[in-house]
TORBA-462432 format. One line per 8 residues: number of its first residue (from 1); their letters; for each residue x, y, z of N, C-alpha, C, O. Coordinates in nm, 2 decimals, padded with zeros to 4 digits. Layout:
<atoms>
NUM) a) X Y Z X Y Z X Y Z X Y Z | ...
</atoms>
This chain:
<atoms>
1) xxxxxxxx) 09.61 10.28 09.39 09.73 10.36 09.43 09.74 10.36 09.58 09.64 10.34 09.65 | 09.86 10.38 09.63 09.89 10.38 09.77 09.83 10.50 09.84 09.84 10.61 09.78 | 09.76 10.48 09.95 09.70 10.59 10.03 09.80 10.63 10.14 09.84 10.54 10.22 | 09.84 10.75 10.15 09.93 10.79 10.25 09.88 10.79 10.39 09.96 10.81 10.49 | 09.75 10.77 10.41 09.69 10.77 10.54 09.64 10.63 10.59 09.62 10.61 10.71 | 09.63 10.54 10.49 09.58 10.41 10.53 09.67 10.30 10.46 09.72 10.33 10.35 | 09.67 10.18 10.51 09.75 10.08 10.45 09.68 10.01 10.34 09.56 09.99 10.35 | 09.75 09.97 10.24 09.69 09.89 10.13 09.68 09.74 10.18 09.77 09.69 10.24
9) xxxxxxxx) 09.56 09.68 10.17 09.54 09.55 10.21 09.50 09.46 10.10 09.50 09.33 10.12 | 09.47 09.51 09.98 09.43 09.43 09.87 09.55 09.36 09.81 09.66 09.42 09.81 | 09.54 09.24 09.75 09.65 09.17 09.69 09.62 09.17 09.54 09.51 09.14 09.49 | 09.73 09.19 09.46 09.72 09.19 09.31 09.85 09.13 09.25 09.96 09.13 09.30 | 09.79 09.08 09.10 09.90 09.02 09.03 10.00 09.13 08.99 10.10 09.10 08.92 | 11.33 09.52 09.07 11.34 09.54 09.16 11.36 09.45 09.15 11.40 09.39 09.25 | 11.77 09.81 09.34 11.82 09.70 09.26 11.90 09.63 09.36 12.02 09.62 09.36 | 11.81 09.58 09.45 11.87 09.55 09.57 11.78 09.45 09.65 11.66 09.43 09.61
17) xxxxxxxx) 11.83 09.38 09.75 11.76 09.27 09.81 11.65 09.31 09.91 11.66 09.42 09.97 | 11.54 09.23 09.92 11.45 09.25 10.03 11.51 09.22 10.16 11.61 09.14 10.17 | 11.47 09.29 10.27 11.52 09.26 10.40 11.42 09.19 10.48 11.32 09.25 10.52 | 11.43 09.06 10.51 11.33 08.98 10.58 11.30 09.04 10.72 11.18 09.04 10.76 | 11.40 09.09 10.79 11.37 09.15 10.92 11.35 09.30 10.92 11.32 09.35 11.03 | 11.38 09.36 10.81 11.37 09.51 10.81 11.50 09.57 10.86 11.58 09.50 10.92 | 11.51 09.70 10.85 11.63 09.77 10.90 11.58 09.89 10.98 11.47 09.94 10.96 | 11.67 09.95 11.06 11.64 10.07 11.12 11.62 10.18 11.02 11.69 10.18 10.92
25) xxxxxxxx) 11.53 10.27 11.04 11.51 10.38 10.94 11.64 10.46 10.92 11.70 10.50 11.02 | 11.67 10.48 10.79 11.79 10.55 10.76 11.79 10.70 10.80 11.89 10.76 10.82 | 11.67 10.76 10.82 11.66 10.90 10.86 11.66 10.92 11.01 11.64 11.03 11.06 | 11.70 10.81 11.08 11.72 10.82 11.23 11.60 10.87 11.30 11.49 10.82 11.28 | 11.62 10.97 11.39 11.51 11.02 11.47 11.40 11.09 11.39 11.29 11.10 11.43 | 11.43 11.12 11.26 11.32 11.18 11.17 11.22 11.07 11.14 11.11 11.11 11.10 | 11.25 10.94 11.17 11.15 10.84 11.15 11.02 10.86 11.23 10.92 10.82 11.19 | 11.04 10.94 11.34 10.92 10.96 11.42 10.82 11.05 11.35 10.70 11.06 11.38
33) xxxxxxxx) 10.86 11.12 11.25 10.78 11.21 11.17 10.71 11.13 11.05 10.62 11.18 10.98 | 10.75 11.01 11.03 10.69 10.93 10.92 10.59 10.83 10.97 10.59 10.79 11.09 | 10.50 10.80 10.89 10.39 10.70 10.92 10.42 10.57 10.85 10.43 10.56 10.72 | 10.43 10.46 10.92 10.45 10.33 10.86 10.33 10.28 10.79 10.22 10.28 10.84 | 10.35 10.23 10.67 10.24 10.18 10.58 10.29 10.05 10.52 10.40 10.03 10.49 | 10.19 09.97 10.49 10.22 09.84 10.42 10.15 09.85 10.28 10.04 09.89 10.27 | 10.23 09.81 10.18 10.18 09.81 10.04 10.18 09.67 09.99 10.28 09.60 10.00 | 10.07 09.62 09.95 10.05 09.48 09.90 10.13 09.46 09.77 10.16 09.56 09.69
41) xxxxxxxx) 10.17 09.34 09.74 10.24 09.30 09.62 10.16 09.35 09.50 10.04 09.32 09.48 | 10.24 09.42 09.41 10.18 09.47 09.29 10.11 09.60 09.30 10.07 09.66 09.20 | 10.09 09.65 09.42 10.02 09.78 09.44 10.12 09.90 09.43 10.24 09.87 09.44 | 10.08 10.02 09.40 10.16 10.13 09.38 10.18 10.21 09.51 10.09 10.23 09.59 | 10.31 10.24 09.53 10.34 10.34 09.64 10.30 10.48 09.59 10.23 10.55 09.67 | 10.33 10.51 09.47 10.28 10.63 09.40 10.29 10.61 09.25 10.36 10.52 09.21 | 10.22 10.69 09.18 10.21 10.68 09.03 10.27 10.81 08.97 10.24 10.92 09.01 | 10.34 10.79 08.86 10.40 10.90 08.78 10.29 11.00 08.74 10.18 10.96 08.69
49) xxxxxxxx) 10.31 11.12 08.77 10.22 11.23 08.74 10.13 11.27 08.85 10.07 11.38 08.85 | 10.12 11.19 08.96 10.04 11.22 09.07 10.11 11.34 09.15 10.23 11.35 09.14 | 10.03 11.42 09.23 10.10 11.52 09.31 10.20 11.46 09.41 10.17 11.37 09.48 | 10.32 11.52 09.41 10.43 11.47 09.49 10.41 11.53 09.63 10.49 11.62 09.67 | 10.32 11.48 09.71 10.29 11.53 09.84 10.37 11.47 09.95 10.38 11.52 10.06 | 10.43 11.35 09.92 10.50 11.28 10.02 10.63 11.22 09.96 10.64 11.20 09.84 | 10.73 11.19 10.05 10.84 11.10 10.00 10.84 10.98 10.10 10.78 10.99 10.21 | 10.92 10.88 10.06 10.91 10.75 10.13 11.05 10.69 10.16 11.14 10.72 10.09
57) xxxxxxxx) 11.05 10.61 10.26 11.17 10.53 10.29 11.12 10.38 10.30 11.03 10.35 10.37 | 11.19 10.30 10.23 11.16 10.15 10.23 11.22 10.09 10.36 11.34 10.11 10.39 | 11.13 10.03 10.43 11.17 09.96 10.56 11.19 09.81 10.54 11.27 09.75 10.60 | 11.10 09.75 10.46 11.11 09.61 10.43 11.05 09.58 10.29 10.96 09.64 10.25 | 11.12 09.49 10.22 11.07 09.45 10.09 11.15 09.52 09.98 11.24 09.59 10.00 | 11.10 09.50 09.86 11.16 09.56 09.74 11.06 09.63 09.65 10.95 09.59 09.63 | 11.10 09.75 09.61 11.02 09.84 09.52 11.08 09.85 09.39 11.20 09.87 09.38 | 11.00 09.84 09.28 11.05 09.87 09.15 11.01 10.01 09.10 10.89 10.05 09.13
65) xxxxxxxx) 11.10 10.08 09.04 11.07 10.21 08.98 11.06 10.20 08.83 11.14 10.13 08.77 | 10.96 10.27 08.77 10.94 10.26 08.63 10.87 10.38 08.57 10.80 10.45 08.64 | 10.90 10.40 08.44 10.83 10.50 08.36 10.76 10.44 08.25 10.81 10.33 08.20 | 10.65 10.49 08.20 10.58 10.44 08.08 10.62 10.53 07.96 10.61 10.65 07.97 | 10.66 10.46 07.85 10.69 10.53 07.73 10.56 10.57 07.66 10.45 10.51 07.69 | 10.57 10.66 07.57 10.45 10.71 07.50 10.37 10.60 07.43 10.25 10.60 07.41 | 10.44 10.49 07.38 10.37 10.38 07.32 10.32 10.27 07.41 10.27 10.17 07.37 | 10.33 10.30 07.54 10.27 10.21 07.64 10.37 10.11 07.70 10.34 10.04 07.80
73) xxxxxxxx) 10.49 10.10 07.64 10.59 10.01 07.70 10.64 10.07 07.83 10.64 10.19 07.86 | 10.69 09.97 07.91 10.74 10.01 08.05 10.89 10.00 08.05 10.95 09.90 08.00 | 10.96 10.10 08.11 11.10 10.10 08.13 11.13 10.10 08.28 11.10 10.21 08.34 | 11.18 09.99 08.34 11.21 09.99 08.48 11.34 10.06 08.49 11.44 10.04 08.42 | 11.35 10.16 08.59 11.47 10.24 08.61 11.55 10.20 08.73 11.66 10.25 08.76 | 11.49 10.11 08.82 11.57 10.07 08.93 11.48 09.98 09.03 11.36 09.97 09.02 | 11.56 09.92 09.13 11.49 09.85 09.23 11.55 09.90 09.36 11.67 09.91 09.38 | 11.46 09.93 09.46 11.51 09.98 09.59 11.46 09.89 09.70 11.35 09.83 09.70
81) xxxxxxxx) 11.55 09.87 09.81 11.51 09.79 09.92 11.53 09.87 10.05 11.54 10.00 10.05 | 11.53 09.80 10.16 11.53 09.87 10.29 11.65 09.97 10.31 11.76 09.95 10.27 | 11.61 10.09 10.36 11.71 10.20 10.38 11.71 10.30 10.27 11.78 10.40 10.28 | 11.64 10.27 10.16 11.65 10.36 10.04 11.53 10.46 10.04 11.42 10.42 10.09 | 11.55 10.58 10.00 11.45 10.68 09.99 11.39 10.69 09.84 11.47 10.66 09.75 | 11.27 10.72 09.83 11.21 10.74 09.70 11.10 10.85 09.70 11.05 10.88 09.81 | 11.08 10.91 09.58 10.98 11.01 09.57 11.04 11.15 09.60 10.96 11.25 09.61 | 11.17 11.16 09.62 11.23 11.29 09.64 11.24 11.36 09.50 11.30 11.32 09.41
89) xxxxxxxx) 11.18 11.48 09.49 11.18 11.55 09.37 11.14 11.70 09.40 11.06 11.72 09.48 | 11.20 11.79 09.33 11.16 11.93 09.34 11.04 11.96 09.25 10.98 12.07 09.26 | 11.00 11.86 09.17 10.88 11.88 09.09 10.76 11.87 09.17 10.76 11.81 09.28 | 10.65 11.92 09.12 10.52 11.91 09.19 10.45 11.78 09.17 10.36 11.75 09.24 | 10.50 11.70 09.08 10.44 11.57 09.05 10.55 11.46 09.05 10.67 11.50 09.02 | 10.52 11.34 09.08 10.62 11.23 09.08 10.66 11.21 08.93 10.58 11.21 08.84 | 10.79 11.19 08.91 10.84 11.17 08.77 10.86 11.03 08.73 10.90 11.00 08.62 | 10.82 10.93 08.82 10.82 10.79 08.79 10.72 10.72 08.88 10.67 10.79 08.98
97) xxxxxxxx) 10.69 10.60 08.86 10.60 10.52 08.94 10.68 10.43 09.03 10.79 10.38 08.99 | 10.63 10.39 09.14 10.69 10.30 09.24 10.59 10.19 09.28 10.48 10.23 09.32 | 10.63 10.07 09.26 10.54 09.95 09.29 10.61 09.85 09.37 10.73 09.83 09.37 | 10.53 09.78 09.46 10.58 09.68 09.55 10.60 09.55 09.47 10.52 09.50 09.40 | 10.72 09.49 09.50 10.75 09.35 09.46 10.73 09.27 09.58 10.82 09.27 09.66 | 10.62 09.20 09.60 10.59 09.14 09.72 10.55 09.24 09.83 10.55 09.36 09.80 | 10.51 09.20 09.95 10.47 09.29 10.05 10.58 09.39 10.08 10.70 09.35 10.10 | 10.55 09.52 10.10 10.65 09.62 10.13 10.60 09.70 10.24 10.48 09.74 10.25
105) xxxxxxxx) 10.69 09.74 10.33 10.66 09.84 10.43 10.75 09.96 10.41 10.87 09.96 10.39 | 10.68 10.08 10.41 10.75 10.21 10.39 10.71 10.30 10.51 10.61 10.29 10.57 | 10.80 10.40 10.53 10.76 10.52 10.61 10.73 10.63 10.51 10.80 10.66 10.42 | 10.62 10.69 10.54 10.57 10.80 10.46 10.59 10.93 10.53 10.55 10.95 10.64 | 10.66 11.03 10.46 10.70 11.16 10.52 10.63 11.27 10.44 10.65 11.27 10.31 | 10.55 11.36 10.50 10.50 11.47 10.42 10.61 11.56 10.37 10.69 11.61 10.45 | 10.60 11.60 10.24 10.70 11.69 10.19 10.69 11.82 10.25 10.79 11.90 10.26 | 10.58 11.86 10.29 10.56 12.00 10.35 10.64 12.01 10.48 10.66 12.13 10.52
113) xxxxxxxx) 10.68 11.90 10.54 10.75 11.91 10.67 10.90 11.89 10.65 10.98 11.89 10.74 | 10.94 11.88 10.52 11.08 11.85 10.49 11.18 11.96 10.54 11.28 11.93 10.60 | 11.15 12.08 10.51 11.24 12.19 10.55 11.25 12.19 10.70 11.36 12.21 10.75 | 11.14 12.18 10.78 11.15 12.18 10.92 11.23 12.06 10.97 11.31 12.07 11.07 | 11.21 11.94 10.91 11.29 11.83 10.95 11.44 11.85 10.93 11.52 11.80 11.01 | 11.48 11.91 10.82 11.62 11.93 10.80 11.68 12.03 10.90 11.80 12.01 10.93 | 11.60 12.12 10.95 11.65 12.21 11.06 11.66 12.13 11.19 11.75 12.16 11.28 | 11.57 12.04 11.22 11.56 11.97 11.35 11.64 11.85 11.36 11.69 11.81 11.47
121) xxxxxxxx) 11.67 11.78 11.25 11.74 11.65 11.25 11.88 11.66 11.20 11.90 11.69 11.08 | 11.98 11.65 11.29 12.12 11.65 11.25 12.15 11.55 11.14 12.12 11.43 11.15 | 12.22 11.60 11.03 12.26 11.50 10.93 12.16 11.47 10.83 12.19 11.40 10.73 | 12.03 11.52 10.84 11.93 11.48 10.75 11.96 11.54 10.61 11.94 11.47 10.51 | 12.00 11.66 10.60 12.03 11.72 10.47 12.14 11.65 10.40 12.13 11.63 10.28 | 12.24 11.60 10.47 12.34 11.52 10.41 12.29 11.39 10.36 12.32 11.34 10.25 | 12.20 11.32 10.44 12.14 11.20 10.40 12.06 11.21 10.27 12.06 11.13 10.18 | 11.98 11.32 10.26 11.91 11.35 10.14 12.00 11.38 10.02 11.96 11.34 09.91
129) xxxxxxxx) 12.11 11.44 10.04 12.21 11.47 09.94 12.26 11.34 09.89 12.28 11.32 09.76 | 12.29 11.25 09.98 12.35 11.12 09.94 12.24 11.04 09.85 12.28 10.98 09.76 | 12.12 11.05 09.89 12.01 10.98 09.82 12.00 11.04 09.68 11.99 10.96 09.58 | 12.01 11.17 09.67 12.00 11.23 09.53 12.12 11.19 09.45 12.11 11.17 09.33 | 12.24 11.19 09.51 12.36 11.14 09.44 12.35 11.00 09.39 12.40 10.97 09.28 | 12.29 10.91 09.48 12.27 10.77 09.44 12.18 10.76 09.32 12.21 10.68 09.23 | 12.08 10.84 09.31 11.98 10.84 09.20 12.06 10.88 09.07 12.03 10.82 08.97 | 12.14 10.98 09.08 12.22 11.03 08.96 12.32 10.92 08.92 12.33 10.89 08.80
137) xxxxxxxx) 12.39 10.85 09.01 12.48 10.75 08.97 12.41 10.63 08.91 12.45 10.57 08.81 | 12.29 10.59 08.97 12.21 10.48 08.91 12.16 10.52 08.77 12.16 10.43 08.68 | 12.13 10.64 08.75 12.08 10.68 08.61 12.20 10.67 08.51 12.18 10.63 08.40 | 12.32 10.71 08.56 12.44 10.70 08.47 12.47 10.55 08.44 12.50 10.51 08.33 | 12.46 10.47 08.54 12.48 10.32 08.52 12.38 10.26 08.43 12.41 10.18 08.35 | 12.26 10.31 08.44 12.15 10.26 08.36 12.18 10.30 08.21 12.15 10.22 08.12 | 12.22 10.42 08.19 12.26 10.46 08.05 12.36 10.37 07.99 12.35 10.34 07.87 | 12.46 10.33 08.07 12.57 10.25 08.02 12.51 10.11 07.99 12.55 10.05 07.88
145) xxxxxxxx) 12.43 10.05 08.08 12.37 09.92 08.06 12.29 09.92 07.93 12.30 09.82 07.85 | 12.21 10.02 07.91 12.12 10.02 07.80 12.19 10.05 07.66 12.14 10.00 07.56 | 12.29 10.12 07.67 12.35 10.17 07.54 12.47 10.10 07.49 12.50 10.10 07.37 | 12.56 10.05 07.58 12.69 10.00 07.54 12.72 09.86 07.56 12.83 09.81 07.53 | 12.63 09.78 07.62 12.67 09.65 07.66 12.58 09.54 07.59 12.47 09.57 07.55 | 12.64 09.42 07.56 12.57 09.31 07.51 12.47 09.26 07.61 12.48 09.29 07.73 | 12.38 09.17 07.56 12.29 09.10 07.65 12.36 09.03 07.76 12.32 09.04 07.88 | 12.46 08.95 07.73 12.54 08.88 07.83 12.61 08.97 07.93 12.61 08.94 08.05
153) xxxxxxxx) 12.66 09.08 07.88 12.73 09.17 07.97 12.63 09.24 08.06 12.66 09.27 08.18 | 12.51 09.27 08.01 12.41 09.33 08.09 12.37 09.24 08.21 12.36 09.28 08.32 | 12.34 09.11 08.17 12.30 09.02 08.28 12.41 09.00 08.38 12.38 08.99 08.50 | 12.53 08.99 08.33 12.65 08.97 08.42 12.66 09.09 08.51 12.69 09.07 08.63 | 12.65 09.21 08.46 12.66 09.33 08.54 12.55 09.34 08.64 12.58 09.37 08.76 | 12.43 09.30 08.60 12.32 09.30 08.70 12.34 09.21 08.81 12.32 09.24 08.93 | 12.38 09.08 08.78 12.40 08.98 08.89 12.52 09.02 08.98 12.51 09.01 09.10 | 12.63 09.07 08.92 12.75 09.11 09.00 12.72 09.22 09.09 12.76 09.22 09.21
161) xxxxxxxx) 12.64 09.32 09.04 12.61 09.44 09.12 12.51 09.40 09.23 12.53 09.44 09.35 | 12.41 09.32 09.20 12.32 09.27 09.30 12.38 09.19 09.41 12.35 09.21 09.53 | 12.48 09.11 09.37 12.55 09.03 09.47 12.62 09.12 09.57 12.63 09.09 09.69 | 12.69 09.22 09.52 12.76 09.31 09.60 12.67 09.39 09.69 12.70 09.41 09.81 | 12.56 09.43 09.64 12.46 09.51 09.73 12.41 09.42 09.84 12.38 09.46 09.95 | 12.39 09.29 09.81 12.32 09.20 09.90 12.42 09.15 10.01 12.39 09.14 10.13 | 12.55 09.12 09.96 12.64 09.05 10.06 12.78 09.10 10.05 12.86 09.04 10.12 | 12.81 09.20 09.97 12.95 09.24 09.97 13.03 09.17 09.86 12.97 09.09 09.78
169) xxxxxxxx) 13.16 09.21 09.85 13.24 09.16 09.74 13.26 09.01 09.75 13.29 08.95 09.65 | 13.24 08.95 09.87 13.27 08.80 09.88 13.14 08.72 09.86 13.15 08.60 09.87 | 13.03 08.79 09.84 12.90 08.71 09.83 12.90 08.62 09.71 12.94 08.66 09.60 | 12.85 08.50 09.74 12.84 08.40 09.63 12.70 08.36 09.60 12.67 08.27 09.51 | 12.60 08.41 09.67 12.46 08.38 09.65 12.38 08.51 09.65 12.42 08.61 09.72 | 12.27 08.51 09.58 12.19 08.63 09.58 12.05 08.59 09.55 12.02 08.49 09.49 | 11.96 08.67 09.60 11.81 08.66 09.58 11.77 08.74 09.47 11.81 08.86 09.45 | 11.67 08.69 09.39 11.61 08.77 09.28 11.46 08.78 09.31 11.38 08.70 09.26
177) xxxxxxxx) 11.42 08.88 09.39 11.28 08.90 09.42 11.20 08.95 09.30 11.08 08.93 09.29 | 11.27 09.00 09.20 11.20 09.05 09.08 11.18 08.94 08.97 11.26 08.84 08.98 | 11.09 08.96 08.89 11.06 08.85 08.78 11.16 08.87 08.67 11.23 08.97 08.66 | 11.16 08.77 08.58 11.24 08.77 08.46 11.19 08.89 08.37 11.28 08.96 08.31 | 11.06 08.91 08.37 11.01 09.02 08.29 11.06 09.16 08.35 11.09 09.25 08.27 | 11.06 09.17 08.48 11.12 09.29 08.54 11.26 09.31 08.50 11.30 09.43 08.47 | 11.34 09.21 08.51 11.48 09.22 08.47 11.49 09.26 08.33 11.58 09.35 08.29 | 11.41 09.21 08.24 11.41 09.24 08.10 11.38 09.39 08.08 11.45 09.46 08.00
185) xxxxxxxx) 11.28 09.44 08.15 11.24 09.58 08.13 11.34 09.67 08.19 11.35 09.79 08.15 | 11.42 09.63 08.29 11.53 09.71 08.35 11.65 09.71 08.26 11.71 09.82 08.24 | 11.68 09.60 08.19 11.80 09.60 08.11 11.78 09.63 07.96 11.87 09.63 07.88 | 11.65 09.65 07.92 11.62 09.68 07.78 11.63 09.56 07.70 11.67 09.57 07.58 | 11.59 09.44 07.75 11.59 09.31 07.68 11.45 09.26 07.67 11.36 09.31 07.73 | 11.44 09.14 07.60 11.31 09.07 07.61 11.33 08.96 07.72 11.44 08.93 07.76 | 11.21 08.92 07.77 11.21 08.82 07.87 11.28 08.69 07.82 11.35 08.62 07.89 | 11.26 08.66 07.69 11.32 08.54 07.63 11.47 08.55 07.63 11.54 08.45 07.66
193) xxxxxxxx) 11.52 08.67 07.60 11.67 08.69 07.60 11.73 08.67 07.74 11.83 08.62 07.76 | 11.66 08.73 07.84 11.70 08.71 07.98 11.71 08.57 08.02 11.81 08.52 08.07 | 11.60 08.49 07.99 11.60 08.35 08.02 11.71 08.27 07.95 11.78 08.19 08.01 | 11.72 08.30 07.82 11.82 08.23 07.74 11.97 08.26 07.79 12.05 08.17 07.79 | 11.99 08.39 07.82 12.13 08.43 07.87 12.16 08.37 08.01 12.27 08.32 08.03 | 12.06 08.36 08.10 12.08 08.30 08.23 12.11 08.15 08.21 12.20 08.10 08.27 | 12.04 08.09 08.12 12.07 07.94 08.09 12.21 07.92 08.03 12.27 07.83 08.07 | 12.25 08.02 07.95 12.39 08.01 07.89 12.49 08.02 08.00 12.59 07.95 08.00
201) xxxxxxxx) 12.47 08.12 08.09 12.57 08.14 08.20 12.57 08.02 08.29 12.67 07.98 08.35 | 12.46 07.95 08.30 12.45 07.83 08.38 12.53 07.72 08.31 12.61 07.65 08.38 | 12.51 07.70 08.18 12.58 07.60 08.11 12.73 07.62 08.11 12.81 07.53 08.11 | 12.77 07.75 08.11 12.91 07.79 08.12 12.97 07.78 08.26 13.09 07.81 08.28 | 12.89 07.74 08.35 12.92 07.72 08.49 12.97 07.85 08.56 13.06 07.85 08.64 | 12.92 07.96 08.51 12.94 08.09 08.58 12.84 08.11 08.70 12.88 08.16 08.80 | 12.72 08.05 08.68 12.62 08.06 08.78 12.55 07.93 08.80 12.56 07.84 08.71 | 12.47 07.91 08.90 12.38 07.80 08.92 12.24 07.86 08.96 12.24 07.97 09.01
209) xxxxxxxx) 12.14 07.80 08.92 12.00 07.85 08.94 11.92 07.74 09.02 11.84 07.67 08.97 | 11.95 07.73 09.15 11.88 07.63 09.23 11.73 07.65 09.24 11.65 07.55 09.25 | 11.68 07.78 09.24 11.54 07.81 09.23 11.52 07.93 09.14 11.62 07.99 09.10 | 11.40 07.96 09.11 11.37 08.07 09.02 11.41 08.20 09.08 11.42 08.30 09.01 | 11.42 08.21 09.21 11.45 08.34 09.28 11.58 08.34 09.35 11.61 08.43 09.43 | 11.67 08.24 09.32 11.80 08.24 09.39 11.91 08.20 09.28 11.88 08.12 09.20 | 12.02 08.27 09.29 12.13 08.25 09.20 12.26 08.23 09.28 12.28 08.30 09.38 | 12.33 08.13 09.24 12.46 08.10 09.30 12.57 08.14 09.20 12.56 08.10 09.09
217) xxxxxxxx) 12.67 08.22 09.25 12.78 08.26 09.16 12.89 08.16 09.17 12.96 08.15 09.28 | 12.91 08.07 09.07 13.01 07.97 09.08 13.15 08.02 09.04 13.25 07.96 09.09 | 13.15 08.12 08.96 13.28 08.18 08.92 13.26 08.33 08.91 13.24 08.39 08.80 | 13.27 08.39 09.02 13.25 08.54 09.02 13.35 08.62 08.95 13.32 08.72 08.89 | 13.47 08.57 08.95 13.58 08.64 08.87 13.55 08.65 08.72 13.56 08.75 08.66 | 13.51 08.54 08.67 13.47 08.53 08.53 13.34 08.61 08.50 13.33 08.68 08.39 | 13.25 08.61 08.59 13.13 08.68 08.57 13.16 08.83 08.57 13.10 08.90 08.49 | 13.24 08.88 08.66 13.28 09.02 08.66 13.36 09.06 08.54 13.35 09.17 08.49
225) xxxxxxxx) 13.44 08.96 08.49 13.52 08.99 08.37 13.42 09.00 08.25 13.44 09.09 08.16 | 13.32 08.92 08.25 13.22 08.93 08.14 13.15 09.06 08.15 13.12 09.13 08.05 | 13.11 09.10 08.27 13.04 09.23 08.29 13.12 09.35 08.24 13.07 09.45 08.19 | 13.26 09.34 08.26 13.34 09.45 08.21 13.38 09.44 08.06 13.45 09.52 08.01 | 13.33 09.34 07.99 13.35 09.33 07.85 13.48 09.25 07.82 13.52 09.25 07.70 | 13.53 09.17 07.92 13.65 09.10 07.89 13.63 08.96 07.84 13.73 08.89 07.80 | 13.51 08.91 07.84 13.48 08.78 07.78 13.38 08.79 07.67 13.31 08.89 07.66 | 13.38 08.70 07.58 13.29 08.70 07.47 13.21 08.57 07.45 13.24 08.49 07.36
233) xxx) 13.12 08.53 07.54 13.05 08.41 07.53 12.95 08.41 07.41 12.91 08.52 07.37 | 12.92 08.30 07.36 12.84 08.29 07.24 12.69 08.29 07.28 12.62 08.18 07.27 | 12.64 08.40 07.33 12.50 08.41 07.37 12.45 08.55 07.35 12.34 08.58 07.38
</atoms>
């Protein structure tokens, strides 16, 4: 597990892009109250059920959030990259786990200092409210993805949303730092279904797959129409 006072250096065998150069901390001058830490690929920033003593801001890389079901299965609930906050909760324990996809840099903030920071840093309370609102919106989007969409619509929605987050409405390329298995656990599919659906979208010339971690959107209008339920591909 991630240690809030020391960096993880061990290597072991996520809804937005990694930031190769990093970004300025979203909490502004409050970043001075945070400690920069590096988390190795596959290591935990924190684990569900552990005491929620800190909250974090992603500075570089991508983090996946997940919960374990009673039968041991994993449900990924989101992917966060630079500028996003995680670990914010009124509960005394973390309600999900956060793990690094590739090397990740975070700022660690003690929760005990949060009230003082909100008094000292202009706009911090609003920034935290926006983060909480984003979590609620993502949870609602996740419910729609899991409950009402076909496999093809789920994959199309995931790709279209990721492209917008990475490069805006005109973006035609996107990076996939997460594995096919991660995508499957996020969308409530099997890894085989994810791979088969991506291959079908490629054959239909909606996308191209130049590498395992990069996707080109060849026909974004049709992809977004599929995501909205307006197309019915045989996959």
